[in-house]
C-alpha positions as CSV (number, residue, x, y, z in Angstrom):
1,M,54.7,-139.8,119.9
2,L,57.3,-141.1,117.5
3,I,56.3,-138.8,114.6
4,E,57.1,-135.7,116.6
5,R,60.6,-136.8,117.2
6,Y,61.2,-137.5,113.5
7,L,59.7,-134.3,112.1
8,K,61.1,-131.9,114.6
9,D,63.3,-129.4,112.7
10,S,62.4,-131.0,109.3
11,R,61.3,-129.2,106.2
12,L,58.1,-129.8,104.3
13,I,59.4,-130.2,100.7
14,D,56.3,-131.3,98.7
15,I,52.6,-132.0,98.9
16,K,51.2,-134.5,96.5
17,R,47.8,-136.2,95.9
18,S,46.8,-139.6,94.6
19,L,43.0,-139.8,94.4
20,N,41.9,-138.8,97.9
21,I,45.1,-139.5,99.7
22,I,47.2,-136.4,100.6
23,S,51.0,-137.0,100.8
24,L,53.1,-134.6,102.8
25,Q,56.8,-135.1,102.2
26,F,59.4,-134.0,104.8
27,K,63.2,-133.7,104.4
28,V,65.0,-134.9,107.5
29,A,68.8,-134.7,107.1
30,D,69.4,-136.8,104.0
31,D,66.1,-138.8,104.2
32,V,62.6,-138.1,103.1
33,Y,59.7,-139.1,105.4
34,C,56.1,-139.2,104.1
35,L,52.8,-138.7,105.9
36,H,50.0,-140.2,103.8
37,C,46.6,-139.0,104.9
38,S,43.4,-140.6,103.9
39,N,41.4,-138.6,106.4
40,L,40.5,-134.9,106.8
41,V,43.5,-132.6,106.1
42,R,43.1,-128.8,106.6
43,F,45.5,-126.0,105.6
44,L,45.2,-122.8,107.6
45,R,46.9,-119.4,107.3
46,E,46.2,-116.4,109.6
47,D,43.6,-118.3,111.5
48,R,41.6,-119.1,108.4
49,I,41.0,-122.4,106.6
50,I,42.3,-121.9,103.1
51,A,41.8,-125.5,101.8
52,S,40.9,-129.0,103.0
53,S,41.0,-132.5,101.6
54,N,37.2,-132.2,101.1
55,D,37.8,-129.6,98.4
56,I,39.2,-132.5,96.2
57,Y,35.6,-133.3,95.3
58,I,34.7,-129.8,94.0
59,C,35.5,-128.8,90.4
60,A,37.5,-125.5,90.3
61,S,36.2,-124.4,86.9
62,D,32.8,-123.2,85.8
63,Q,32.8,-126.1,83.4
64,G,32.2,-128.6,86.2
65,D,28.8,-130.2,86.6
66,E,27.2,-133.0,88.5
67,N,28.9,-135.5,86.2
68,W,32.4,-134.2,87.0
69,D,34.5,-137.1,88.2
70,W,37.2,-135.9,90.7
71,S,39.1,-139.2,90.4
72,E,39.7,-138.7,86.6
73,H,40.6,-135.0,86.6
74,K,43.7,-134.5,88.6
75,N,44.8,-130.8,89.2
76,E,41.3,-129.6,88.4
77,S,39.7,-129.5,91.9
78,V,39.4,-126.6,94.2
79,Y,41.9,-128.4,96.5
80,D,44.5,-128.7,93.7
81,C,44.2,-125.1,92.7
82,I,44.5,-123.6,96.2
83,V,47.4,-125.9,97.2
84,S,49.2,-125.1,94.0
85,E,48.7,-121.3,94.2
86,S,48.8,-120.7,98.0
87,V,50.8,-123.5,99.7
88,L,53.4,-125.0,97.3
89,P,55.1,-121.6,96.8
90,L,55.9,-121.6,100.6
91,L,58.0,-124.7,100.3
92,P,60.4,-125.8,101.5
93,D,59.0,-124.7,104.9
94,K,60.6,-125.6,108.2
95,V,58.5,-127.3,110.9
96,S,58.3,-125.0,114.0
97,N,56.0,-127.1,116.1
98,I,54.2,-130.4,115.9
99,I,51.5,-131.7,118.2
100,V,49.9,-135.2,118.2
101,T,46.8,-135.3,120.3
102,P,45.8,-138.3,122.4
103,W,43.3,-139.3,119.7
104,N,46.1,-139.1,117.0
105,D,45.1,-135.8,115.3
106,I,48.3,-134.0,114.1
107,E,48.9,-130.2,114.1
108,I,52.0,-129.1,112.2
109,T,53.0,-125.4,112.4
110,F,55.6,-124.0,110.0
111,E,57.8,-121.0,110.0
112,S,55.8,-119.3,107.3
113,G,52.7,-119.4,109.5
114,L,51.1,-122.2,107.6
115,L,49.3,-124.7,109.8
116,I,48.4,-128.2,108.6
117,E,45.8,-130.2,110.6
118,V,45.4,-134.0,110.1
119,I,42.1,-134.9,111.8
120,V,41.1,-138.4,112.7
121,T,37.5,-138.8,111.5
122,S,36.7,-142.5,112.1
123,V,36.4,-145.0,115.0
124,S,35.6,-147.8,112.6
125,G,39.2,-149.0,112.3
126,N,39.8,-147.6,108.8
127,E,43.3,-146.3,108.1
128,E,43.5,-142.6,108.8
129,W,47.2,-141.9,108.2
130,R,50.6,-143.6,107.9
131,F,54.1,-142.3,108.4
132,F,57.2,-143.9,106.8
133,K,60.6,-143.3,105.5
134,Q,60.6,-143.1,101.7
135,G,62.4,-146.0,100.1
136,D,62.8,-147.9,103.4
137,S,63.0,-151.6,102.4
138,E,62.5,-152.6,106.0
139,N,58.9,-151.4,106.0
140,N,59.1,-149.2,109.1
141,T,55.7,-147.7,109.2
142,L,53.5,-146.1,111.8
143,V,49.8,-146.5,110.9
144,V,46.8,-145.0,112.6
145,Y,43.4,-146.7,112.5
146,G,40.8,-144.4,114.0
147,D,42.0,-143.7,117.6
148,V,44.4,-146.6,117.7
149,F,47.8,-146.8,116.1
150,G,49.8,-149.8,114.9
151,R,53.6,-149.8,114.6
152,I,55.4,-151.9,112.0
153,G,59.1,-151.5,112.8
154,F,60.5,-148.1,113.9
């Protein structure tokens, strides 16, 4: 698939979050490519899941209660704390392998041993992930809707 060709030998330089969308940013030569994920994203090290996008909805402090609103408290979720403490210090991290399955799941392995899985969770046609060059005015974007992908440009 196209994404494998672009990310081969790239470096993961940043991980950001906007509400429940995870943004993985990769440096490729002089360009930055983004993988925006609105589906399940898992971070693994040493064959153990250390964080997932589902952890966004869990308050990291003891102060959280049933009224805690994850959308209003950026950097206070279990996801934010784990990624900040255990993943971001590994960056920049070189991609050593990338696999896209026939159903558009993505597995990205890094030189540090980090593994990021982007898992398609819907067949309803909702957007799962999109891949694009940051700042590209021509709108070259690869978008996956469930197990079907749409290409705009590229």
